[in-house]
C-alpha positions in Angstrom: -14.6 -1.0 -37.5 -13.1 1.5 -35.1 -13.0 1.3 -31.3 -13.2 4.5 -29.3 -10.9 5.0 -26.4 -12.5 4.4 -23.0 -13.5 7.5 -21.2 -11.3 8.3 -18.2 -13.0 7.6 -14.9 -12.4 9.8 -12.0 -12.8 8.4 -8.5 -14.1 11.1 -6.2 -14.5 10.2 -2.6 -18.2 9.8 -1.8 -19.4 10.8 1.6 -22.1 8.7 3.2 -25.6 10.2 2.9 -25.7 11.2 6.6 -22.4 13.1 6.3 -23.4 14.9 3.1 -26.7 15.9 4.6 -25.2 17.3 7.9 -22.4 19.0 6.0 -24.8 20.7 3.7 -26.8 21.8 6.7 -23.6 23.2 8.3 -22.5 25.4 5.4 -25.3 28.1 5.3 -25.1 29.0 9.0 -21.3 29.1 8.7 -21.5 31.6 5.8 -24.0 33.6 7.8 -21.7 33.6 10.7 -18.7 34.8 8.6 -20.8 37.7 7.3 -22.3 38.6 10.6 -19.1 38.4 12.7 -16.9 40.0 10.1 -19.3 43.0 9.8 -19.5 43.3 13.6 -15.7 43.1 13.9 -15.1 45.7 11.2 -17.7 48.1 12.7 -16.2 47.9 16.2 -12.5 47.5 15.3 -12.1 49.8 12.3 -15.1 51.6 11.0 -15.8 53.8 14.0 -12.2 54.9 14.3 -12.0 55.7 10.5 -15.2 57.8 10.7 -13.6 59.7 13.6 -10.5 60.3 11.6 -12.5 61.4 8.6 -14.4 64.0 10.6 -11.7 65.2 13.0 -8.4 64.7 11.0 -9.6 65.3 7.5 -8.9 61.7 6.3 -10.1 61.4 2.7 -13.0 59.1 2.3 -11.3 57.2 -0.5 -8.4 56.4 1.8 -10.7 55.4 4.6 -12.5 52.9 2.3 -9.1 51.6 1.2 -8.0 51.1 4.8 -11.3 49.4 5.6 -10.9 46.9 2.8 -7.3 46.2 3.8 -8.5 45.4 7.4 -11.2 43.0 6.2 -8.9 39.9 6.0 -8.1 40.2 9.7 -11.7 40.3 10.7 -12.7 37.5 8.3 -9.9 35.3 9.9 -11.2 36.2 13.3 -14.8 35.3 12.2 -13.9 31.7 11.1 -13.7 30.2 14.6 -16.8 32.0 15.7 -18.7 31.0 12.6 -17.8 27.3 13.0 -19.2 27.4 16.6 -22.4 29.2 15.5 -22.8 26.8 12.5 -22.5 23.6 14.6 -24.6 25.0 17.4 -27.5 26.0 15.1 -27.3 22.9 12.9 -27.3 20.3 15.6 -29.9 22.2 17.6 -32.2 22.2 14.6 -31.6 18.5 14.1 -32.3 17.8 17.7 -35.5 19.9 17.8 -36.8 18.1 14.7 -36.0 14.7 16.3 -33.6 13.8 13.5 -30.9 13.0 16.0 -33.3 10.8 17.9 -34.0 8.9 14.7 -30.3 8.5 14.0 -29.8 7.2 17.5 -32.7 4.7 17.0 -30.8 3.4 13.9 -27.8 2.8 16.1 -25.7 5.9 15.2 -23.7 7.2 18.2 -23.3 10.8 19.0 -19.6 10.5 18.3 -20.4 9.4 14.7 -22.9 12.2 14.3 -20.3 14.9 15.1 -17.8 13.7 12.5 -19.1 16.0 9.8 -18.7 18.9 12.2 -15.2 17.8 13.1 -14.2 17.5 9.4 -15.5 21.0 8.7 -13.7 22.3 11.7 -10.4 21.0 10.5 -11.0 22.5 7.1 -11.8 25.9 8.7 -8.6 25.5 10.8 -6.5 25.3 7.6 -8.4 28.3 6.2 -7.8 30.4 9.3 -4.1 29.5 9.3 -3.7 30.4 5.6 -5.4 33.7 6.1 -3.3 34.6 9.1 -0.1 33.7 7.3 -0.6 34.8 3.7 -3.2 37.7 3.8 -3.6 39.3 7.2 0.0 40.4 8.0 0.6 42.1 4.6 -2.8 43.6 4.5 -2.5 45.1 8.0 0.9 46.5 7.2 -0.3 48.1 4.0 -3.3 49.6 5.9 -0.9 51.1 8.5 1.3 52.6 5.9 -1.6 54.0 3.9 -3.2 55.6 6.9 0.1 57.0 8.1 0.9 58.5 4.7 -2.6 60.1 4.4 -2.4 61.6 7.9 1.3 62.7 7.5 2.2 60.8 10.6 5.6 62.1 11.8 6.3 59.4 14.3 9.7 57.8 13.6 9.6 54.3 12.3 12.8 53.4 14.2 14.2 53.2 17.7 15.7 56.6 18.6 17.8 55.8 21.7 19.8 53.2 23.5 20.4 50.6 20.7 22.0 47.5 22.3 23.0 44.6 20.2 24.9 41.5 21.3 26.7 39.1 19.0 27.5 35.6 20.2 29.7 32.9 18.7 29.9 29.2 19.3 33.1 28.1 21.1 34.2 24.5 21.6 34.9 23.7 25.2 37.6 21.3 26.5 35.0 18.6 27.0 34.0 18.7 23.3 30.7 20.6 23.8 30.0 23.9 22.2 29.0 27.0 24.1 27.7 30.4 23.0 29.9 33.2 24.3 29.7 36.9 23.9 31.8 38.0 20.9 30.8 41.7 20.5 28.7 44.2 22.3 27.3 47.1 20.1 25.8 50.2 21.8 24.6 53.5 20.3 23.1 56.3 22.2 21.0 57.7 19.4 19.7 56.8 15.9 18.2 59.3 13.5 17.2 56.7 10.8 20.4 57.0 8.9 23.3 57.4 11.3 24.0 56.1 14.8 25.7 58.4 17.2 27.6 58.0 20.4 28.9 54.5 19.7 30.8 52.0 21.8 31.7 48.6 20.5 33.4 46.0 22.7 35.0 43.3 20.6 36.0 40.0 22.4 36.5 38.0 19.3 40.3 38.6 18.8 42.8 36.1 20.2 45.1 37.5 22.9 43.5 40.9 23.3 40.2 42.7 23.4 39.2 45.7 21.3 37.2 48.8 22.2 35.9 51.1 19.5 34.5 54.5 20.4 33.1 56.7 17.6 31.0 59.8 17.3 28.9 58.4 14.5 28.5 55.4 12.2 26.4 54.4 9.1 25.8 51.2 7.4 27.3 50.9 3.9 24.9 48.8 1.9 27.3 48.5 -1.1 30.2 47.1 0.7 28.1 45.5 3.5 30.1 47.0 6.4 30.0 49.9 8.8 31.6 53.3 8.2 32.7 54.8 11.5 33.6 58.5 11.8 35.7 60.5 14.3 36.6 57.8 16.8 39.3 55.9 18.6 40.3 52.2 18.7 41.7 50.8 22.0 43.5 47.4 22.1 43.4 46.0 25.7 45.8 43.3 26.8 44.7 40.3 29.0 46.3 42.1 32.0 44.0 45.1 31.5 46.6 47.5 30.1 46.1 49.5 26.9 48.4 48.0 24.3 47.6 50.2 21.4 45.6 53.3 20.8 44.6 54.5 17.3 42.5 57.5 16.4 40.7 57.9 13.1 38.6 60.3 11.1 36.9 57.5 9.1 37.3 53.7 9.5 35.4 50.8 8.0 34.7 47.8 10.2 33.2 44.5 9.2 30.4 44.1 11.7 27.0 42.5 11.3 24.0 44.5 10.1 22.0 43.3 13.1 22.2 46.6 15.0 20.5 48.5 12.1 17.8 45.8 11.8 17.2 46.0 15.6 17.0 49.8 15.6 14.6 49.9 12.7 11.1 49.8 14.1 9.7 46.3 13.2 6.2 45.6 12.1 3.5 45.2 14.7 2.8 41.7 15.9 -0.3 41.6 13.7 1.7 42.7 10.7 4.2 39.8 10.8 3.8 36.2 9.7 5.6 33.3 11.4 8.8 33.6 9.4 9.1 37.3 10.1 8.3 36.7 13.8 11.1 34.2 14.1 13.5 36.5 12.3 12.6 39.3 14.7 12.9 36.9 17.7 16.5 36.2 16.7 17.2 39.9 16.7 15.6 40.4 20.1 17.7 37.6 21.5 20.8 39.6 20.6 19.4 42.7 22.4 18.9 40.8 25.6 15.4 42.4 26.2 13.8 39.6 28.2 10.3 41.2 28.3 10.1 41.7 24.6 11.5 38.2 23.9 8.9 36.6 26.2 6.1 38.6 24.7 7.0 37.7 21.1 7.3 34.0 22.1 3.7 34.2 23.4 2.5 35.8 20.2 4.2 33.2 18.1 2.5 30.4 20.0 -0.8 32.2 19.8 -0.4 32.3 16.0 -0.3 28.5 16.1 -3.0 28.0 18.7 -5.7 30.4 17.4 -6.6 28.4 14.2 -7.0 25.2 16.2 -9.7 26.6 18.4 -11.9 25.9 15.4 -11.7 22.2 16.4 -12.7 22.8 20.0 -15.5 25.2 18.9 -16.8 22.7 16.4 -17.0 19.9 19.0 -18.5 22.2 21.6 -21.1 23.6 19.2 -22.1 20.1 18.0 -22.3 18.6 21.5 -24.2 21.6 23.0 -26.5 21.9 20.0 -27.4 18.2 20.3 -28.6 18.8 23.9 -30.9 21.7 22.9 -34.4 20.6 22.0 -35.5 24.1 20.8 -33.6 26.9 19.3 -33.2 29.1 16.4 -30.7 31.5 15.0 -31.2 34.0 17.8 -30.6 31.4 20.5 -27.6 29.9 18.8 -26.2 33.4 18.2 -26.6 34.4 21.8 -25.0 31.2 23.1 -22.1 31.6 20.6 -21.4 35.1 21.8 -21.2 33.9 25.5 -18.8 31.1 24.6 -16.7 33.3 22.3 -16.4 36.0 24.9 -15.4 33.5 27.6 -12.7 32.0 25.3 -11.1 35.3 24.3 -11.2 36.5 27.9 -9.4 33.3 29.0 -7.0 33.7 26.1 -6.1 37.3 27.2 -5.7 36.2 30.8 -3.5 33.2 30.0 -1.4 35.3 27.5 -0.8 38.0 30.0 0.2 35.5 32.7 2.6 33.9 30.2 4.1 37.4 29.3 4.8 37.9 33.0 6.8 34.6 33.0 4.5 32.8 35.5 3.8 30.1 32.9 5.5 29.1 29.7 4.5 30.8 26.4 3.4 27.4 25.0 1.1 26.8 27.9 -0.2 30.4 27.9 -1.2 30.1 24.2 -2.6 26.6 24.2 -4.3 26.5 27.6 -7.6 28.0 26.4 -7.7 25.4 23.6 -7.2 22.6 26.2 -10.1 24.0 28.2 -12.3 24.1 25.1 -11.4 20.5 24.2 -12.1 19.4 27.8 -15.5 21.1 27.7 -16.3 19.4 24.4 -15.3 16.0 25.7 -17.5 16.5 28.8 -20.5 17.6 26.7 -20.1 14.7 24.3 -19.9 12.3 27.2 -23.0 13.7 28.8 -24.8 13.5 25.4 -24.3 9.8 25.2 -26.3 9.2 28.4 
């Protein structure tokens, strides 16, 4: 007599019937919203411009189609928050008009419990939005830009041509034991042609007992030895009393300086073409340049990369609470209300972002303030729905 091994049992989390029912009702309008809003965004944001380039600049249709496909992830990511708003608004409006919410209330189910499926879906879409914006959108946008520039023979330089300023700091221990960042080197170049920098002046304060000034006609980064090759220049050694202690002229001189000036001069990707890791790397470079306006703008964009996905939570709660208050409505009504809310949110986001870039408020507040307004509106609507 043989005994078979027991079949493995898998314990899958089972949602309550109400949660499964509402979740299944939320999915179709969400998918409808993704398709509708993505199509609308592609048409307005990319398609019309590509058609103009095809007719006026002779852009090949095959390249236009390729660029259009590469721009799709960006508009799909933008559509996720809009779609969760539309989905919750339409679903809970339909449940309200069919008196299903009234029946649930009669069974003792509160409005807070009813919106839990919408909140769960909103958090799931938040993760999807963040994943798209980190893993797909930046690389796809950058590839679209490069493809379009190559097809149109764009001659614009992809680097900063003039006035490259780079500051290098080092940490110095103070007498009280604390460390303080002090300027170690100041690197300045008048021009950059993509390969060589010209008209260079380097102030070196890192040497003990004297400062050093390097003036050179040109310089180029040596990737093999990972240092700079300076040409046709002079090195001045300045004593603490301000007198020139030593002067040395050279035809070619190698100096071990950081690669940062080259990275700073090379034109970075656009903000929409960088993920968070690339944005933080560029922020470190900008800190060395001392450009306060660019630093503040990038800080705002970084915070917006965090804040944008989480608007799905506010939109989900607002849509559910507002939909529960509508006795009648269909796709057209839900779509119209969604457009108004979405336009208001993005208008507020642009205003708050601009104020933050001016330095009136912090980048953190400028990016997250629209989300706080959305959560506040959701809380107010939910509170009123319980009455």
